[in-house]
DODRENDO-352839 format. One record per residue (C-alpha): chain; residue in one letter; x, y, z; residue number from 1. Coordinates in pm, whole numbers, plus 32768, in hexadecimal, padded with zeros to 4 digits. Layout:
<node 'A', 'a', <X, Y, Z>, NUM>
...
***
This chain:
<node 'A', 'x', <7947, 7962, 83AF>, 1>
<node 'A', 'x', <7859, 79B6, 829E>, 2>
<node 'A', 'x', <78D1, 7A20, 8148>, 3>
<node 'A', 'x', <783F, 7B7E, 8179>, 4>
<node 'A', 'x', <7901, 7BA7, 82C5>, 5>
<node 'A', 'x', <7A3A, 7B24, 821F>, 6>
<node 'A', 'x', <7A1C, 7C19, 80F9>, 7>
<node 'A', 'x', <79D3, 7D3D, 81FB>, 8>
<node 'A', 'x', <7B0A, 7CDF, 82BE>, 9>
<node 'A', 'x', <7BDF, 7CE6, 8184>, 10>
<node 'A', 'x', <7B51, 7E2D, 810E>, 11>
<node 'A', 'x', <7B8B, 7EC5, 8265>, 12>
<node 'A', 'x', <7CFE, 7E64, 825B>, 13>
<node 'A', 'x', <7D2F, 7EDC, 80FB>, 14>
<node 'A', 'x', <7C8D, 802D, 8146>, 15>
<node 'A', 'x', <7D80, 805E, 8271>, 16>
<node 'A', 'x', <7EA2, 7FFA, 818C>, 17>
<node 'A', 'x', <7E34, 80E3, 8082>, 18>
<node 'A', 'x', <7DFC, 8217, 8161>, 19>
<node 'A', 'x', <7F31, 81F1, 822F>, 20>
<node 'A', 'x', <800B, 81AC, 80F6>, 21>
<node 'A', 'x', <7F8E, 82E8, 804E>, 22>
<node 'A', 'x', <7FDE, 83B2, 817D>, 23>
<node 'A', 'x', <813F, 832D, 8191>, 24>
<node 'A', 'x', <8180, 836C, 801D>, 25>
<node 'A', 'x', <80F9, 84D1, 8041>, 26>
<node 'A', 'x', <81D0, 8510, 816C>, 27>
<node 'A', 'x', <8303, 849C, 80BB>, 28>
<node 'A', 'x', <82BF, 8573, 7F83>, 29>
<node 'A', 'x', <826D, 86A6, 8069>, 30>
<node 'A', 'x', <83A8, 866F, 8135>, 31>
<node 'A', 'x', <8473, 8680, 7FEB>, 32>
<node 'A', 'x', <8519, 8537, 8029>, 33>
<node 'A', 'x', <8511, 84E6, 7EB8>, 34>
<node 'A', 'x', <858D, 857A, 7D71>, 35>
<node 'A', 'x', <8508, 8558, 7C15>, 36>
<node 'A', 'x', <83B9, 8543, 7B70>, 37>
<node 'A', 'x', <8356, 83E6, 7BD9>, 38>
<node 'A', 'x', <835E, 831D, 7D1B>, 39>
<node 'A', 'x', <8396, 81A5, 7CF2>, 40>
<node 'A', 'x', <82C4, 80E7, 7DFB>, 41>
<node 'A', 'x', <829E, 7F7A, 7E54>, 42>
<node 'A', 'x', <81A9, 7EDB, 7F3F>, 43>
<node 'A', 'x', <81D9, 7D81, 7FCD>, 44>
<node 'A', 'x', <80C4, 7CB6, 8064>, 45>
<node 'A', 'x', <8113, 7B9A, 814A>, 46>
<node 'A', 'x', <8045, 7AD4, 823A>, 47>
<node 'A', 'x', <80D2, 7A3A, 8377>, 48>
<node 'A', 'x', <80D8, 78BF, 836C>, 49>
<node 'A', 'x', <80A5, 78A2, 81EA>, 50>
<node 'A', 'x', <8187, 78B6, 80C2>, 51>
<node 'A', 'x', <80CC, 79EB, 8040>, 52>
<node 'A', 'x', <81B5, 7AE6, 7FAA>, 53>
<node 'A', 'x', <8112, 7BCA, 7EB3>, 54>
<node 'A', 'x', <81C6, 7CF6, 7E23>, 55>
<node 'A', 'x', <8128, 7E16, 7D6C>, 56>
<node 'A', 'x', <8219, 7F0F, 7CCE>, 57>
<node 'A', 'x', <81DE, 805E, 7C20>, 58>
<node 'A', 'x', <822C, 81D1, 7BE9>, 59>
<node 'A', 'x', <8183, 8305, 7C79>, 60>
<node 'A', 'x', <8197, 8442, 7BB1>, 61>
<node 'A', 'x', <8206, 8564, 7C92>, 62>
<node 'A', 'x', <817F, 86C5, 7C8A>, 63>
***
């Protein structure tokens, strides 16, 4: 696989993660499943067959 194809494959995956994650967060907020002014979130990236375990944590300000 070429470097360009590899990069495009990664970008396609990350775009899917971003779009679907945003939808799920918006649904959760709309459904009123949370209280307060911030939503604490955490995303964990793993890859089957590897020891990859990358965690990104943060807070989202709510409307």
